[in-house]
C-alpha positions in Angstrom: 3.2 17.9 -4.1 0.0 19.1 -5.7 -1.5 16.4 -7.9 -0.4 12.8 -8.1 0.0 11.2 -11.5 -2.1 8.1 -12.3 0.0 5.5 -14.0 -1.3 4.1 -17.3 0.5 0.9 -18.4 0.9 2.7 -21.7 3.4 5.1 -20.1 6.3 2.7 -20.5 9.0 5.0 -19.1 7.1 5.7 -15.9 5.8 2.1 -15.7 9.4 0.9 -15.8 10.5 3.3 -13.1 7.6 2.4 -10.8 8.2 -1.3 -11.4 11.9 -0.9 -10.4 10.9 0.9 -7.2 8.3 -1.8 -6.5 10.7 -4.7 -7.0 13.5 -3.0 -4.9 11.1 -2.0 -2.1 9.3 -5.2 -1.2 10.5 -8.8 -0.5 9.5 -11.3 -3.3 7.1 -13.2 -1.1 5.2 -10.1 -0.2 4.6 -8.8 -3.7 2.8 -9.8 -6.8 4.6 -10.6 -10.1 4.8 -7.7 -12.6 2.7 -9.7 -15.1 -0.1 -10.1 -12.5 0.2 -6.4 -11.6 -0.3 -5.5 -15.3 -3.3 -7.8 -15.5 -4.8 -6.3 -12.4 -4.3 -2.7 -13.7 -5.9 -3.5 -17.0 -8.9 -5.0 -15.2 -9.1 -1.8 -13.1 -8.6 -3.6 -9.7 -5.5 -1.5 -8.8 -4.1 1.9 -9.6 -0.6 3.2 -9.2 -0.2 6.9 -8.1 3.2 8.5 -8.2 5.1 11.8 -8.3 8.2 12.8 -10.4 11.0 15.1 -9.8 12.1 17.9 -12.1 14.1 15.5 -14.2 10.9 13.4 -14.8 12.2 10.5 -12.6 9.7 8.7 -10.4 10.5 9.5 -6.7 7.6 8.1 -4.8 4.8 5.6 -5.8 2.0 3.8 -4.2 -0.2 0.9 -5.3 -3.9 1.5 -4.3 -6.6 -1.1 -4.1 -10.2 0.2 -4.1 -12.4 -2.0 -1.9 -15.6 -3.3 -3.3 -17.4 -3.7 0.0 -16.7 -0.3 1.6 -16.0 3.3 0.7 -12.3 2.8 1.4 -9.0 2.1 -0.3 -5.9 0.2 0.8 -2.5 1.7 0.2 -1.1 -1.8 -0.6 2.5 -0.8 -1.5 4.1 2.6 -0.9 7.8 3.5 -1.4 10.0 6.6 -1.7 13.1 6.3 -3.9 16.1 6.0 -1.6 17.8 9.2 -2.8 14.6 11.2 -2.1 14.0 10.0 1.4 13.9 12.4 4.5 12.5 15.2 2.4 8.9 15.0 3.5 7.7 13.2 0.4 6.0 10.3 2.3 3.8 12.7 4.2 3.2 14.9 1.1 2.2 11.7 -0.9 -0.2 10.5 1.7 -1.9 14.0 1.9 -2.1 14.3 -1.9 -3.6 10.8 -2.2 -6.2 11.5 0.5 -7.1 15.1 -0.5 -6.5 15.0 -4.2 -7.4 11.5 -5.3 -9.9 10.5 -2.7 -11.2 14.0 -1.9 -11.6 12.9 1.7 -14.6 10.9 0.6 -13.1 7.4 1.1 -11.2 6.1 4.1 -7.6 5.3 3.6 -6.3 2.0 5.1 -2.6 1.5 5.8 -0.8 -1.6 6.9 2.4 -1.9 9.0 4.4 -4.8 10.5 3.5 -5.2 14.1 6.5 -3.6 15.9 6.1 -6.0 18.9 7.1 -8.9 16.6 9.4 -7.2 14.2 13.2 -7.4 13.9 13.1 -3.8 12.7 11.0 -2.4 15.5 12.4 1.2 15.2 11.5 1.3 11.5 8.0 0.0 12.1 7.4 2.5 14.9 8.6 5.3 12.6 6.1 4.2 10.0 3.3 4.3 12.5 4.4 7.7 13.7 4.4 8.9 10.1 0.9 7.6 9.5 -0.4 9.1 12.8 1.1 12.5 11.9 -0.9 12.2 8.7 -4.1 11.7 10.7 -4.5 7.9 10.6 -5.3 6.0 13.8 -4.2 2.6 14.8 -7.1 0.2 14.9 -6.8 -1.4 18.3 -8.8 -4.5 17.7 -7.4 -5.4 14.3 -4.4 -7.8 14.4 -3.6 -10.1 11.5 -0.9 -12.2 9.9 0.3 -12.2 6.3 -0.2 -15.6 4.8 3.5 -15.7 3.7 6.0 -17.7 5.8 9.3 -15.9 6.3 12.0 -17.4 8.4 9.6 -20.1 9.6 6.8 -17.8 10.7 4.1 -15.6 9.4 4.4 -11.8 9.6 2.2 -10.1 12.3 0.6 -6.9 11.1 -1.4 -3.9 12.3 -3.9 -1.8 10.4 -4.3 2.0 10.5 -7.2 4.0 9.1 -7.7 7.6 8.1 -11.5 7.9 8.1 -13.3 9.8 5.4 -14.7 13.2 6.3 -18.2 11.7 6.3 -17.9 8.3 7.9 -16.1 6.5 10.7 -15.5 2.9 9.8 -16.5 0.5 12.6 -14.6 -2.5 13.8 -17.0 -4.7 11.8 -16.3 -2.6 8.7 -12.6 -3.0 9.1 -12.9 -6.8 9.6 -14.9 -6.9 6.3 -12.2 -4.9 4.6 -9.6 -7.3 5.9 -11.6 -10.3 4.6 -11.8 -8.7 1.1 -8.1 -7.8 1.2 -7.2 -11.4 1.9 -9.5 -12.8 -0.8 -8.5 -10.3 -3.5 -4.8 -9.6 -2.8 -3.0 -12.0 -0.4 -4.5 -15.4 -1.4 -3.8 -14.9 -5.2 -0.2 -13.9 -4.4 0.3 -17.1 -2.2 -1.3 -19.3 -4.9 1.0 -17.9 -7.6 4.1 -18.3 -5.4 3.2 -21.9 -4.8 2.8 -22.8 -8.5 5.6 -24.7 -10.0 7.9 -22.5 -12.2 8.0 -23.5 -15.8 
């Protein structure tokens, strides 16, 4: 995977394929509505990077949020299409994002469900192993919960970071990043989910 494609909402075919992957890949309470996603992209808050197969079908995509307070981005959502899994695409996508899009100049933040509190412990440990093979490190002091209640409890999370080639983010930097992520991403999703449906 050489260069990732940067989705423009004007590319309706690829937008539709990315939207389908996004909706299938994440539980409703953990994702934004497609309308809000479109608004965020138009304002430039988020970008979608993706790759296609020879038949021009989207096979992997990720939603990236560029932090305002730090030289870092959060890979907010990341999914490989089911029929393309176990082919090394996840690792290739992460490397292409870090090397090609960020040019190693920004840190890449990655979230995972804390395996200690997960019903899918093996899956979460596999994600951590994937991210560590890519060169990200688990941030030992950073533990947080998503603000969404699922089965009567909030989801415990961990953060990993692949530092930029120039800068190592400190624990204070990472806490600042988390504050911004909650303010800009999670709180709006919760507010929208709680609004009465018309």
